[in-house]
C-alpha positions in Angstrom: 222.9 179.5 -28.4 219.2 179.2 -28.9 218.8 181.8 -31.8 221.3 183.5 -34.1 219.4 185.4 -36.7 216.4 185.5 -38.9 218.6 185.2 -41.9 220.0 181.9 -40.7 216.4 180.7 -40.1 215.3 181.8 -43.6 218.3 180.1 -45.2 217.5 176.8 -43.5 213.9 177.1 -44.5 214.7 177.9 -48.1 217.3 175.1 -48.3 215.0 172.7 -46.7 212.3 173.5 -49.2 214.7 173.1 -52.2 216.0 169.8 -50.9 212.5 168.6 -50.2 211.4 169.3 -53.7 214.5 167.6 -55.1 213.9 164.5 -53.1 210.3 164.3 -54.1 211.3 164.7 -57.7 214.0 162.0 -57.4 211.6 159.5 -55.8 209.0 160.2 -58.5 211.6 159.6 -61.2 213.0 156.5 -59.5 209.6 154.9 -59.5 207.8 152.5 -57.2 210.9 150.3 -56.7 212.6 153.1 -54.6 209.7 153.0 -52.2 209.4 149.2 -52.0 211.2 146.9 -49.5 214.9 147.6 -49.6 217.9 145.4 -50.4 221.3 146.2 -48.9 222.3 148.7 -51.7 218.9 150.5 -51.6 219.2 150.8 -47.8 222.7 152.3 -48.0 221.6 154.8 -50.6 218.5 155.7 -48.6 220.5 156.3 -45.4 223.1 158.3 -47.3 220.4 160.4 -49.0 218.9 161.1 -45.6 222.2 162.2 -44.2 222.9 164.4 -47.2 219.4 165.9 -46.9 219.9 166.7 -43.2 223.4 168.0 -43.6 222.5 170.3 -46.5 219.5 171.7 -44.7 221.2 172.4 -41.4 225.0 172.8 -41.9 226.1 176.3 -43.1 229.3 175.0 -44.7 227.5 172.7 -47.1 225.9 174.7 -50.0 222.7 173.8 -51.7 224.6 173.1 -54.9 226.9 170.7 -53.1 223.9 168.9 -51.6 222.3 168.6 -55.1 225.5 167.2 -56.5 225.9 164.7 -53.7 222.3 163.5 -54.1 222.7 163.4 -57.9 225.8 161.2 -57.6 224.1 158.8 -55.2 221.0 158.6 -57.5 223.2 158.0 -60.5 225.1 155.3 -58.7 221.8 153.6 -57.7 220.6 153.7 -61.3 223.9 152.2 -62.5 223.7 149.4 -60.0 220.1 148.7 -61.0 220.9 148.8 -64.7 223.9 146.4 -64.3 221.9 144.0 -62.1 219.3 143.7 -64.8 221.8 143.2 -67.6 224.9 141.5 -66.2 224.3 138.1 -64.6 227.5 137.9 -62.5 226.8 141.4 -61.1 223.2 140.5 -60.3 224.5 137.4 -58.3 227.0 139.7 -56.6 224.5 142.2 -55.2 221.2 140.2 -54.9 220.5 137.2 -52.8 218.3 134.4 -54.1 215.1 133.2 -52.5 215.8 130.3 -50.2 213.6 127.3 -49.3 213.7 126.9 -45.5 210.7 124.6 -44.8 209.3 121.7 -46.9 206.5 119.2 -46.4 206.3 119.8 -42.6 210.0 119.8 -42.0 212.4 122.6 -41.1 215.5 122.7 -43.4 218.0 123.3 -40.6 221.0 123.9 -42.9 219.2 126.5 -44.9 217.8 128.1 -41.8 221.2 128.3 -40.2 222.7 129.8 -43.3 220.0 132.5 -43.5 220.0 133.0 -39.7 216.3 132.2 -39.4 214.7 130.7 -36.3 212.0 128.2 -35.9 209.8 130.8 -34.2 210.1 133.1 -37.2 209.0 130.4 -39.6 206.1 129.4 -37.3 205.1 133.0 -37.1 205.0 133.3 -40.9 202.9 130.1 -41.1 200.4 131.5 -38.4 200.2 134.9 -40.2 198.9 133.0 -43.3 196.2 131.5 -41.2 197.6 128.0 -40.7 197.7 126.2 -37.3 199.6 123.0 -38.3 203.0 122.7 -40.0 201.7 119.6 -41.7 199.4 121.8 -43.7 202.4 123.5 -45.3 204.1 122.4 -48.5 206.9 125.0 -48.4 208.1 128.2 -46.8 210.5 130.4 -48.8 212.6 133.2 -47.4 212.3 135.8 -50.2 215.0 138.2 -51.4 213.3 141.1 -49.6 213.2 139.2 -46.2 209.5 138.2 -46.4 208.3 134.7 -46.0 206.2 133.0 -48.7 204.0 130.2 -47.3 202.7 127.6 -49.7 200.0 125.4 -48.3 199.2 121.8 -49.3 196.2 121.9 -51.6 194.4 119.5 -53.8 197.3 119.5 -56.2 200.5 121.1 -54.9 202.4 122.6 -57.8 206.0 123.2 -56.9 206.7 125.2 -60.1 207.3 128.4 -58.0 210.0 126.7 -56.0 211.3 124.4 -58.7 214.6 126.4 -59.2 215.4 125.8 -55.5 214.5 122.1 -55.7 216.8 121.7 -58.7 219.6 123.2 -56.7 219.3 120.4 -54.2 217.5 122.5 -51.6 214.7 120.9 -49.7 216.7 117.8 -48.8 218.2 117.4 -45.4 
């Protein structure tokens, strides 16, 4: 059926407005991190929030208060995960990946690339995006925790302090 009643339309419009205001409020409270690049847990919460948002706005058998509670529980869980990851080291290691050195001094680190499922063409594209034409110009390429590539070019004095933790773990040798 194309149209049931104006009451249904008004209910959907009012529910949508309330949910919209709630989501904007949640995002403002959550801060910039909630709008940054997502890790796995952030992505799951974002998709779940979108699903709850849509279901609460459209489905008649889900009340506005049920939608608020579901959103509240997800946001609370996300805050708990963030809080634990900042304060409990083993929990942080469980849910966050470390940055990974995948290219050093003109050489691809095949083992690291295989582990991270990164191709040569992706590394080369990252190097080109930073304005470099030769791999010999590059001291290191790091796959960051958010999936971005950091490219460190050889300079007058290459300082490896930013990748020192990876080097001390034995990475960069193949």
